[in-house]
C-alpha positions as CSV (number, residue, x, y, z in Angstrom):
1,M,169.5,70.5,132.2
2,A,167.1,70.9,135.1
3,K,167.9,73.8,137.5
4,D,169.0,72.8,141.0
5,I,167.4,75.5,143.2
6,F,168.9,74.3,146.4
7,K,172.5,74.2,144.9
8,D,172.1,77.7,143.5
9,T,170.6,78.8,146.8
10,I,173.7,77.7,148.6
11,V,175.9,79.7,146.2
12,Y,173.8,82.9,146.6
13,T,173.5,82.5,150.3
14,V,177.3,82.2,150.8
15,L,177.9,85.1,148.5
16,G,175.1,87.2,150.1
17,F,176.3,86.3,153.6
18,L,180.1,86.9,153.0
19,P,180.4,90.8,152.9
20,L,178.1,91.6,155.8
21,G,179.0,88.4,157.7
22,F,182.7,89.3,157.3
23,A,182.0,92.7,158.5
24,T,180.5,91.2,161.6
25,L,183.5,88.9,162.1
26,F,185.7,92.0,161.9
27,T,184.0,93.3,165.1
28,P,186.7,91.9,167.6
29,I,189.1,94.1,165.9
30,Y,186.9,97.1,166.2
31,L,186.3,96.4,169.9
32,S,190.1,96.2,170.6
33,Y,190.9,99.4,169.0
34,L,187.8,101.4,169.7
35,G,186.5,100.9,173.3
36,T,182.9,101.1,174.4
37,E,182.3,104.9,173.8
38,Q,183.8,104.9,170.2
39,Y,182.0,101.6,169.3
40,G,178.8,103.4,170.5
41,V,179.7,106.3,168.1
42,L,180.2,103.8,165.2
43,N,176.9,102.1,165.9
44,L,175.2,105.5,165.9
45,F,176.7,106.1,162.4
46,L,175.3,102.9,161.2
47,L,172.0,103.5,162.9
48,Y,171.4,106.8,161.2
49,S,172.9,105.5,157.9
50,G,170.1,102.9,157.8
51,L,167.5,105.5,158.3
52,I,168.9,107.9,155.7
53,T,169.2,104.9,153.2
54,H,165.4,104.5,153.5
55,I,164.9,108.2,153.0
56,F,167.2,108.2,149.9
57,T,165.1,105.6,148.2
58,L,161.6,107.0,148.7
59,G,160.6,103.3,148.3
60,I,161.7,103.4,144.6
61,S,164.2,100.3,145.0
62,Q,161.6,98.2,146.6
63,A,159.0,99.2,143.9
64,F,161.5,98.3,141.3
65,G,162.0,95.0,142.9
66,I,158.2,94.2,142.5
67,Y,157.8,95.7,139.1
68,Y,160.7,93.7,137.7
69,W,158.5,90.6,137.6
70,D,156.0,92.4,135.5
71,V,158.4,93.2,132.8
72,Y,161.4,90.9,133.1
73,K,160.3,88.8,130.0
74,N,160.3,92.0,127.7
75,R,163.9,93.2,127.6
76,D,163.1,96.6,126.2
77,E,160.5,97.3,128.9
78,L,163.0,96.0,131.5
79,K,165.7,98.3,130.0
80,N,163.3,101.3,130.3
81,L,162.4,100.4,134.0
82,I,166.2,100.1,134.9
83,S,167.1,103.4,133.2
84,T,164.2,105.3,134.7
85,T,164.8,103.9,138.2
86,L,168.5,105.0,138.0
87,T,167.7,108.5,137.0
88,T,165.0,108.7,139.6
89,L,167.2,107.4,142.4
90,I,170.2,109.7,141.5
91,S,167.8,112.7,141.5
92,I,166.4,111.9,144.7
93,Q,169.8,111.4,146.4
94,L,171.2,114.8,145.1
95,I,168.3,116.5,146.5
96,F,168.5,115.1,149.9
97,I,172.3,115.3,150.2
98,I,172.1,119.0,149.4
99,F,169.3,119.3,152.0
100,G,171.5,117.3,154.4
101,I,174.5,119.6,153.9
102,L,172.4,122.8,154.4
103,F,170.3,121.7,157.3
104,G,172.0,118.6,158.8
105,E,173.7,120.4,161.6
106,S,170.5,121.7,163.1
107,L,168.7,118.5,162.6
108,L,171.5,116.6,164.4
109,S,171.4,118.6,167.5
110,I,167.9,117.6,167.9
111,L,168.2,113.9,167.0
112,V,171.4,113.1,169.0
113,K,172.0,113.8,172.6
114,D,175.8,113.8,172.3
115,D,176.3,115.7,169.1
116,V,179.9,116.4,170.1
117,S,180.9,112.7,169.9
118,F,178.8,112.1,166.9
119,S,179.4,115.3,165.0
120,Y,178.0,116.9,161.8
121,S,181.5,117.0,160.3
122,P,182.7,114.2,159.6
123,F,180.2,111.7,160.9
124,F,176.8,112.9,159.6
125,L,178.2,114.1,156.2
126,L,179.9,110.6,155.7
127,S,176.6,108.9,156.5
128,L,175.0,110.9,153.7
129,C,177.7,109.5,151.2
130,Y,177.5,105.8,152.7
131,S,173.8,105.7,152.6
132,A,173.8,106.7,148.9
133,F,176.1,103.9,148.2
134,M,174.1,101.2,150.1
135,V,171.0,102.1,148.0
136,F,172.7,101.2,144.8
137,Y,174.6,98.0,146.3
138,E,171.2,96.7,147.5
139,L,169.6,97.4,144.1
140,F,172.5,95.9,142.0
141,L,172.6,92.8,144.1
142,Y,168.7,92.2,143.8
143,F,169.0,92.7,139.9
144,F,171.8,90.2,139.4
145,R,170.1,87.6,141.6
146,N,166.8,87.9,139.7
147,E,168.6,87.8,136.4
148,N,170.7,84.7,137.6
149,K,173.9,86.6,136.6
150,I,176.0,84.8,139.2
151,K,179.3,86.2,137.9
152,Q,178.4,89.8,138.4
153,Y,176.8,89.0,141.7
154,T,180.1,87.2,142.9
155,F,182.2,90.0,141.7
156,L,180.1,92.7,143.5
157,S,179.9,90.6,146.7
158,I,183.6,89.9,146.8
159,S,184.9,93.0,145.8
160,T,182.9,95.1,148.4
161,L,184.4,92.5,150.9
162,I,188.0,93.0,149.8
163,C,187.7,96.9,149.7
164,F,185.8,97.1,153.0
165,T,188.4,95.1,154.8
166,I,191.3,97.0,153.3
167,G,189.7,100.3,154.2
168,S,188.8,99.2,157.7
169,I,192.4,97.9,158.4
170,I,193.8,101.2,157.1
171,G,191.5,103.5,159.1
172,V,191.2,101.6,162.4
173,I,194.5,99.9,162.7
174,L,197.2,101.6,160.6
175,L,196.0,105.3,161.0
176,D,194.4,104.6,164.5
177,L,191.4,107.0,163.8
178,K,189.0,105.1,166.0
179,A,185.4,105.3,165.0
180,L,186.2,107.7,162.2
181,G,188.7,105.3,160.8
182,A,186.0,102.6,160.7
183,V,183.5,105.0,159.0
184,L,185.9,106.2,156.5
185,G,187.1,102.6,155.6
186,R,183.5,101.3,155.3
187,T,182.4,104.4,153.2
188,A,185.4,104.2,150.8
189,G,185.2,100.3,150.5
190,Y,181.6,100.3,149.4
191,G,182.0,103.7,147.5
192,L,184.7,102.5,145.2
193,I,182.9,99.4,143.9
194,I,179.4,101.0,143.8
195,L,180.6,103.8,141.5
196,I,182.3,101.4,139.2
197,F,179.0,99.2,139.0
198,L,176.9,102.5,138.6
199,G,179.0,103.4,135.7
200,Y,178.5,100.1,134.1
201,F,174.7,100.2,134.6
202,I,174.6,103.7,133.1
203,R,176.6,102.7,130.2
204,K,174.5,99.6,129.5
205,Y,170.9,100.8,130.2
206,G,171.4,104.5,130.0
207,L,169.6,107.4,132.1
208,G,166.1,107.6,130.9
209,F,163.0,109.3,132.3
210,E,159.6,108.1,131.2
211,L,157.0,110.1,133.1
212,K,154.3,107.4,133.1
213,Q,156.8,104.9,134.5
214,V,157.9,107.3,137.2
215,K,154.2,107.8,138.2
216,V,153.7,104.1,138.3
217,L,156.8,103.7,140.5
218,F,155.9,106.5,142.9
219,I,152.2,105.3,143.3
220,F,153.5,102.0,144.5
221,S,156.7,103.2,146.2
222,L,155.3,105.9,148.5
223,P,153.4,103.5,150.9
224,L,156.5,101.4,150.9
225,F,158.7,104.3,151.8
226,V,156.5,105.5,154.6
227,N,156.3,101.9,155.9
228,G,160.0,101.3,155.5
229,L,161.0,104.6,157.1
230,I,158.6,103.7,160.1
231,G,159.9,100.2,160.2
232,S,163.5,101.5,160.2
233,F,162.7,103.6,163.2
234,G,161.0,100.7,164.7
235,H,163.9,98.4,164.2
236,S,166.4,101.1,165.6
237,I,164.3,102.6,168.3
238,D,165.8,100.2,171.1
239,R,169.2,101.8,170.4
240,L,167.8,105.3,170.1
241,L,166.1,104.9,173.5
242,I,169.5,103.7,175.2
243,E,171.3,106.6,173.5
244,R,168.7,109.0,174.9
245,F,168.3,107.6,178.4
246,D,171.7,105.8,179.0
247,T,175.4,106.4,178.1
248,L,177.2,105.8,174.8
249,E,179.3,103.2,176.7
250,N,176.3,101.0,177.5
251,L,175.0,101.7,173.9
252,G,178.3,100.2,172.7
253,I,177.7,97.1,175.0
254,Y,174.1,96.7,173.8
255,A,175.2,97.4,170.2
256,L,177.6,94.4,170.4
257,A,174.6,92.2,171.3
258,I,172.8,93.7,168.2
259,V,175.8,92.9,166.0
260,I,175.9,89.4,167.2
261,I,172.2,89.1,166.5
262,S,172.8,90.7,163.1
263,I,174.7,87.5,162.1
264,I,171.3,85.7,162.3
265,E,169.6,88.5,160.3
266,I,172.3,88.4,157.7
267,W,172.0,84.7,157.6
268,F,168.3,85.1,157.0
269,N,168.5,87.8,154.4
270,A,171.1,85.9,152.5
271,I,168.8,82.7,152.3
272,N,165.6,84.8,151.9
273,N,167.2,86.7,148.9
274,A,168.4,83.4,147.4
275,L,164.9,81.6,147.8
276,S,162.3,84.5,147.6
277,P,162.4,84.9,143.7
278,T,161.3,81.4,143.3
279,L,158.8,81.7,146.3
280,Y,157.4,84.8,145.0
281,K,157.1,83.4,141.4
282,F,155.2,80.2,142.7
283,I,152.8,82.3,144.9
284,N,152.2,84.8,142.3
285,E,151.7,82.4,139.3
286,A,150.9,78.9,140.7
287,H,149.6,79.3,144.4
288,K,147.4,76.4,144.6
289,S,149.3,73.8,142.4
290,K,152.6,74.5,144.2
291,I,151.3,74.5,147.9
292,N,153.8,71.9,148.9
293,E,156.8,73.5,147.2
294,I,155.9,76.9,148.7
295,K,155.7,75.3,152.2
296,A,159.1,73.7,151.7
297,L,160.8,77.1,150.7
298,G,159.2,78.8,153.5
299,H,160.0,76.1,156.2
300,S,163.6,75.8,154.9
301,I,164.0,79.6,155.7
302,I,162.5,79.2,159.1
303,F,164.5,76.0,159.9
304,A,167.7,77.5,158.9
305,V,167.1,80.6,161.0
306,I,166.1,78.6,164.2
307,I,169.3,76.4,163.8
308,G,171.4,79.5,163.3
309,T,169.8,81.1,166.3
310,T,170.4,78.2,168.8
311,L,174.0,77.8,167.5
312,I,174.7,81.5,168.0
313,I,173.5,81.2,171.6
314,A,175.4,78.1,172.2
315,I,178.9,79.5,171.3
316,I,178.5,83.1,172.4
317,Y,180.5,82.7,175.6
318,P,183.3,80.8,174.1
319,M,183.5,83.4,171.3
320,L,183.4,86.3,173.9
321,D,186.2,84.8,175.9
322,L,188.3,84.2,172.8
323,F,187.9,87.3,170.9
324,I,186.1,90.1,172.8
325,P,187.6,92.6,175.5
326,E,186.1,91.8,178.9
327,A,184.4,95.2,179.1
328,F,181.9,94.1,176.4
329,H,180.9,90.6,178.0
330,E,177.9,92.0,179.7
331,S,176.3,92.0,176.3
332,A,175.9,88.1,176.6
333,K,172.9,88.3,178.8
334,Y,170.9,90.3,176.2
335,I,171.5,87.8,173.3
336,P,169.4,84.7,174.1
337,V,166.0,86.6,174.2
338,L,166.9,88.9,171.3
339,S,167.9,85.9,169.2
340,I,164.6,84.1,169.7
341,A,162.6,87.3,168.7
342,M,164.3,86.8,165.2
343,I,162.1,83.7,164.7
344,Y,159.0,86.0,164.8
345,R,160.7,88.4,162.5
346,V,161.1,85.6,159.8
347,C,157.6,84.5,160.1
348,S,156.4,88.0,159.6
349,S,158.5,88.5,156.5
350,L,157.1,85.4,155.0
351,A,153.5,86.5,155.8
352,T,154.1,89.9,154.1
353,I,154.5,88.1,150.5
354,S,150.7,88.3,150.1
355,F,150.8,92.0,150.5
356,Y,153.3,92.4,147.6
357,V,151.6,89.8,145.5
358,K,148.3,91.5,145.7
359,K,149.9,94.9,145.8
360,K,148.2,95.7,149.2
361,T,151.2,97.5,150.7
362,K,149.0,99.9,152.7
363,Y,148.6,97.0,155.2
364,L,152.4,97.2,155.9
365,L,152.0,100.8,157.1
366,I,149.3,99.8,159.6
367,N,151.6,97.2,161.0
368,Q,154.8,99.3,161.1
369,S,153.0,102.2,162.7
370,S,151.5,100.0,165.6
371,T,155.0,98.4,166.0
372,L,156.8,101.8,166.3
373,L,154.2,103.0,168.8
374,L,154.5,99.8,170.9
375,M,158.3,99.9,170.9
376,I,158.2,103.6,172.3
377,L,155.6,102.7,174.9
378,F,156.9,99.4,176.2
379,G,160.6,100.5,175.7
380,Y,160.1,103.7,177.9
381,F,158.3,101.8,180.7
382,F,160.3,98.7,180.7
383,Y,163.5,100.6,180.7
384,Q,162.4,102.4,183.9
385,I,161.8,98.9,185.5
386,W,164.6,96.7,184.1
387,G,167.0,99.0,182.5
388,I,168.6,97.8,179.3
389,M,167.1,94.3,179.9
390,G,163.7,96.1,179.7
391,I,164.5,97.1,176.1
392,V,165.3,93.4,175.4
393,Y,162.0,92.3,176.6
394,T,160.3,95.1,174.7
395,V,161.9,93.9,171.4
396,Y,160.8,90.3,172.0
397,I,157.1,91.3,172.9
398,V,156.8,93.7,170.1
399,K,158.2,91.1,167.5
400,L,155.6,88.7,168.6
401,I,152.7,91.2,168.4
402,E,154.0,92.3,165.0
403,F,153.7,88.8,163.6
404,L,150.3,88.4,165.1
405,I,149.1,91.6,163.4
406,I,150.7,90.7,160.0
407,K,149.4,87.2,160.1
408,S,145.9,88.6,160.6
409,L,146.2,91.1,157.8
410,S,147.8,88.6,155.4
411,D,145.1,86.1,155.8
412,K,142.5,88.7,154.7
413,V,144.5,89.6,151.6
414,L,145.7,86.1,150.5
415,K,146.0,83.1,152.9
416,L,149.3,81.6,152.6
417,D,149.3,78.2,154.3
418,F,152.9,78.2,155.7
419,N,151.5,76.5,159.0
420,F,153.3,78.7,161.4
421,S,151.5,77.5,164.5
422,K,154.0,74.6,165.2
423,F,156.8,77.0,164.6
424,I,155.4,79.4,167.1
425,T,154.8,76.7,169.6
426,L,158.6,75.7,169.2
427,S,159.5,79.4,169.6
428,F,157.7,79.7,172.9
429,I,159.5,76.6,174.2
430,L,162.8,78.1,173.0
431,T,161.9,81.4,174.7
432,Y,161.7,79.6,178.1
433,S,165.0,77.9,177.3
434,A,166.5,81.4,176.5
435,L,165.3,82.8,179.8
436,L,167.0,79.8,181.6
437,S,170.2,80.5,179.8
438,T,170.1,84.1,181.1
439,E,168.6,83.7,184.5
440,A,169.4,80.3,185.9
441,T,172.9,81.1,187.1
442,E,172.6,79.5,190.4
443,L,171.1,76.2,188.9
444,I,173.8,76.1,186.3
445,P,176.8,78.4,187.1
446,N,178.9,77.4,184.2
447,N,178.1,79.8,181.3
448,Y,179.2,77.4,178.5
449,L,176.7,74.7,179.7
450,R,173.9,77.1,180.5
451,Y,174.0,78.7,177.1
452,L,173.7,75.2,175.5
453,I,170.1,74.9,176.8
454,P,168.3,76.3,173.7
455,L,170.2,74.2,171.3
456,I,169.5,71.0,173.3
457,T,165.8,72.0,173.6
458,L,165.7,72.4,169.7
459,I,167.1,68.9,169.3
460,I,164.7,67.2,171.7
461,F,161.5,69.1,170.5
462,T,161.9,69.5,166.7
463,P,161.2,65.8,165.8
464,V,158.2,65.8,168.0
465,L,156.6,69.0,166.8
466,L,157.7,69.2,163.2
467,K,157.8,65.7,161.9
468,K,155.4,66.4,158.9
469,E,157.2,69.6,157.9
470,I,160.5,67.9,158.0
471,N,159.2,65.0,155.8
472,N,157.7,67.4,153.3
473,L,161.1,69.4,153.2
474,V,163.1,66.2,152.7
475,Y,160.8,65.0,149.9
476,C,161.1,68.5,148.1
477,I,165.0,68.5,148.5
478,K,165.2,65.0,146.9
479,N,163.0,65.9,144.0
480,R,164.1,69.5,143.6
481,K,165.1,69.3,140.0
482,I,161.5,68.4,139.1
483,L,159.5,70.2,141.6
484,F,161.3,73.7,141.3
485,N,161.4,74.0,137.4
C-alpha cells in the first residue's frame, strides 16, 4: 500500500504542535495569576533554559540526527549509534550540572540584572534540570519520527501535554506559587515522562561507548554546537537587551508578543519536522530527479507559515480582548512586524539543508556569528531611538539579512532551486501591510479591521505572484502516493 505523505504529515504536525501549542494557549492563565513582572521572570527562565539546552548537547543531538541517515538501514550500527549517543549526552549533562551547581551563582550575578527576582535557587537550579529533560525530549521525538513509530511518538507528545498541564495547574492555580509554580509544573511534567522514556531507551539499546563513533560525532557536532549556541544567543538577544536596558514589567509585555509569535514557530517546526525527513532524503539521494517534489515540500512549508502568520495577526486583538489582561495589550503593536520576520526564518531554514547534505556546517557558524553581531549593534542603537519598537525593527532587519547570507552561502555549496524570490517579494508586500496595521491608527481607528490588512493582502496577491508554485503544489498533492514513495 502506497504511503500517503501528506496524511502522515497531518498526523505528525498535529502531534508535534499539541504539547508546545497547548503550553502557549495556557498563557492566559499565566497572565491572570502572574502579572507582568512574574511573567518576565518566567520568560527569563525559559530564555536561559534554551541556552543551557544547547550547552547540554554540545551539538551531539544534531549530529545524531544527521548520522542517523547514514546507518538507519543497518540495525546493528543504528543500535550502536543510539547507545553511544545516550552515554555521551548523559555524561555531558552530569559534568555541566555539577559545574552549574558549583559556579552558577557567580555566573548568574553577571548575566542577569535582577538576580533577586531570578535567583540562583530555585530558578537557575531548576533550569539545569529542565534543560536536561528537553535535550532528550527533542532527541526521542526526532528518532520516533524518522522510524515512523507513530504510537511511541503520540504517547510521548500526549503524555508530556497531560503532565505539563497538570503540573502547571497545581503550581500556578492551586498552590499560587506565581512564576515558581509555573517553573515547577513545567519541569516536573516533562521530567516524569522523559525519565520513563530514557529508561525505555537504555533498556532497549543499552549504554555503549565506541570511541571511534564518539570521535565522529564530536567532529561533526562541535561546529553545530558553537553555531547553535551563537544562534540561541542571537534568537534570545532581543529579550536579553530589554532585560538589561528596560524593566521586567516591559520584558513581560514584550515576552507575550514573542509567545504569540512562537505559535507560528511551533507551527513551522511541527510541519518542518514532519516533512523534513522526506525532503532531506530526496535532496540527498535524488536531487535532480525529484526537483518538483522538493519544491512542493519546501513551498508547502512556506505557504503554511505565511497563512498562519496572517491569521495570527488578524485574530490578535479579539484574542487579547477575550483572554488577556489589559496590562499586556501593548504587546499587540509588536506582533505584525515580528510575525512577518518569521517568513525569512523559514526560507533560511530551508536553504541550510545544503549545508547538512554536504556536511559543510562551518558555514552556519559564519552566518550565526554575523547575525548575533548585527542583533547587538542594531538592537542597541535602535533601542535608543525607538525603544522596544526598535528591538522589533532589529529582529526584522536581521532576519532578512540572515536569509540573504544563508542563501548566498547555500548556493555555493549546493544550489537548491526553491525559487524564493517570489516569496520574498510577497513578504515585502506583507511587511508594508504589517506596518499599516501597526501605524495607520488614524486612517483605520478600529483595531479589529486594521489588523486584517495583512490577511487581505495575502488573499489578493498570492494568486498573482505564486500561480506556478500553487499549480505544482496541487499537482504533487493529487499524485502524492506515487511521487513521494
